[in-house]
C-alpha positions as CSV (number, residue, x, y, z in Angstrom):
1,X,2.8,6.5,-25.4
2,X,-0.9,5.9,-23.9
3,X,-1.7,2.8,-21.4
4,X,-5.3,2.5,-21.0
5,X,-5.1,0.9,-17.7
6,X,-7.9,2.5,-15.2
7,X,-6.6,3.8,-12.2
8,X,-9.5,3.0,-9.9
9,X,-9.9,-0.8,-10.2
10,X,-6.1,-0.9,-10.1
11,X,-6.1,1.7,-6.9
12,X,-9.0,-1.2,-5.5
13,X,-7.2,-3.9,-6.8
14,X,-3.8,-3.0,-4.7
15,X,-5.3,-1.9,-1.5
16,X,-6.5,-5.6,-1.3
17,X,-2.5,-7.1,-1.9
18,X,-3.9,-8.3,-5.2
19,X,-2.3,-7.8,-8.5
20,X,-3.5,-4.5,-10.1
21,X,-3.5,-6.3,-13.5
22,X,-6.0,-9.4,-12.5
23,X,-6.5,-9.4,-9.3
24,X,-5.9,-12.7,-8.1
25,X,-2.8,-13.4,-7.5
26,X,-1.3,-11.7,-4.5
27,X,1.4,-8.6,-4.7
28,X,2.8,-9.2,-1.7
29,X,4.5,-12.2,0.2
30,X,5.9,-12.4,4.2
31,X,4.1,-9.0,5.2
32,X,6.0,-6.2,2.3
33,X,7.8,-8.6,-0.3
34,X,6.8,-8.4,-3.6
35,X,6.5,-11.1,-5.6
36,X,8.5,-10.9,-9.2
37,X,5.2,-11.9,-10.6
38,X,1.7,-12.5,-10.1
39,X,1.2,-16.2,-10.0
40,X,-2.6,-15.8,-11.9
41,X,-2.0,-13.5,-15.0
42,X,2.1,-13.8,-15.1
43,X,2.1,-9.6,-14.7
44,X,6.3,-8.8,-14.0
45,X,6.1,-6.6,-10.5
46,X,9.7,-6.9,-9.9
47,X,10.6,-3.1,-11.0
48,X,7.9,-1.1,-9.0
49,X,9.4,1.5,-6.9
50,X,7.5,1.5,-4.1
51,X,10.9,2.5,-1.5
52,X,10.0,4.2,0.9
53,X,6.4,5.8,-0.1
54,X,4.1,3.9,1.8
55,X,6.0,4.6,5.2
56,X,6.1,8.1,4.8
57,X,2.0,7.8,4.0
58,X,1.3,6.0,6.7
59,X,2.5,7.7,9.0
60,X,1.4,10.8,7.9
61,X,-2.4,8.7,7.6
62,X,-1.9,7.4,11.3
63,X,-0.5,10.9,12.6
64,X,-4.0,12.5,11.2
65,X,-6.0,10.2,12.3
66,X,-4.4,9.4,16.2
67,X,-3.3,13.5,17.1
68,X,-6.9,14.7,17.3
69,X,-8.1,11.9,18.2
70,X,-5.6,12.0,21.4
71,X,-6.2,15.5,22.3
72,X,-9.8,15.2,21.5
73,X,-9.6,11.7,24.4
74,X,-7.1,14.2,26.9
75,X,-9.4,17.3,27.1
76,X,-12.8,15.8,27.5
77,X,-11.7,12.4,29.3
78,X,-8.2,13.3,31.6
79,X,-7.1,9.4,31.8
80,X,-4.2,8.5,33.4
81,X,-0.7,9.8,31.3
82,X,0.0,5.9,31.1
83,X,-3.4,4.2,30.2
84,X,-3.0,7.2,27.6
85,X,0.6,5.9,26.3
86,X,-0.7,2.6,26.6
87,X,-4.1,2.8,24.4
88,X,-3.0,4.9,21.6
89,X,0.9,3.4,21.4
90,X,-1.2,0.0,20.7
91,X,-3.5,2.1,18.6
92,X,-0.6,3.6,16.5
93,X,1.2,0.4,15.9
94,X,-2.3,-1.8,15.1
95,X,-3.2,1.1,12.6
96,X,0.6,1.0,11.4
97,X,0.4,-2.8,10.6
98,X,-2.7,-2.5,8.9
99,X,-2.4,0.2,6.5
100,X,1.3,-0.2,5.4
101,X,1.1,-3.3,3.0
102,X,-2.2,-2.1,2.2
103,X,-0.4,1.3,0.8
104,X,2.2,-0.6,-0.5
105,X,0.0,-2.2,-2.7
106,X,-2.0,0.6,-3.7
107,X,1.4,2.7,-4.9
108,X,2.5,-0.3,-6.5
109,X,-0.7,-0.7,-8.4
110,X,-0.8,3.4,-9.0
111,X,2.7,2.6,-10.3
112,X,1.1,0.0,-13.1
113,X,-2.0,1.8,-14.0
114,X,-0.1,4.6,-14.6
115,X,2.9,3.3,-16.7
116,X,5.8,3.9,-14.2
117,X,9.0,2.4,-13.4
118,X,8.6,-0.1,-16.1
119,X,5.3,-1.0,-16.4
120,X,4.9,0.8,-19.2
121,X,6.8,-0.9,-21.9
122,X,4.3,-3.0,-23.3
123,X,0.8,-2.2,-23.4
124,X,-0.7,-5.9,-22.8
125,X,-0.2,-5.8,-18.9
126,X,2.6,-8.3,-19.4
127,X,5.9,-8.4,-19.7
128,X,8.9,-11.0,-19.8
129,X,11.5,-10.6,-17.3
130,X,14.6,-10.1,-18.6
131,X,17.5,-13.1,-18.4
């Protein structure tokens, strides 16, 4: 079965934490909880399988951003260790909290666009949740 769901617009909608189908409803509530369905278009979202993927990708991205920056700051400026720990610890937490829900939304949108984990059972984009 072939789905006609463009990936790039779905990923952008997911990054904005909105429904990959319509872009109007929110995918997440309470920071990382996923709605069972979109409040705007009714797209079912309950069969997503994001699991630990967003956390792993967040760690990977934050590490690749902050590690070279940490090295650069240490080599060029030699700040006190407590300043380094405080500054980079705060940066790590802030960047992680910013990226995690956006990456989770993008992973859910990727699954929706590619028809993975039950998203492909209905080619119209909407499915009724079984009772």
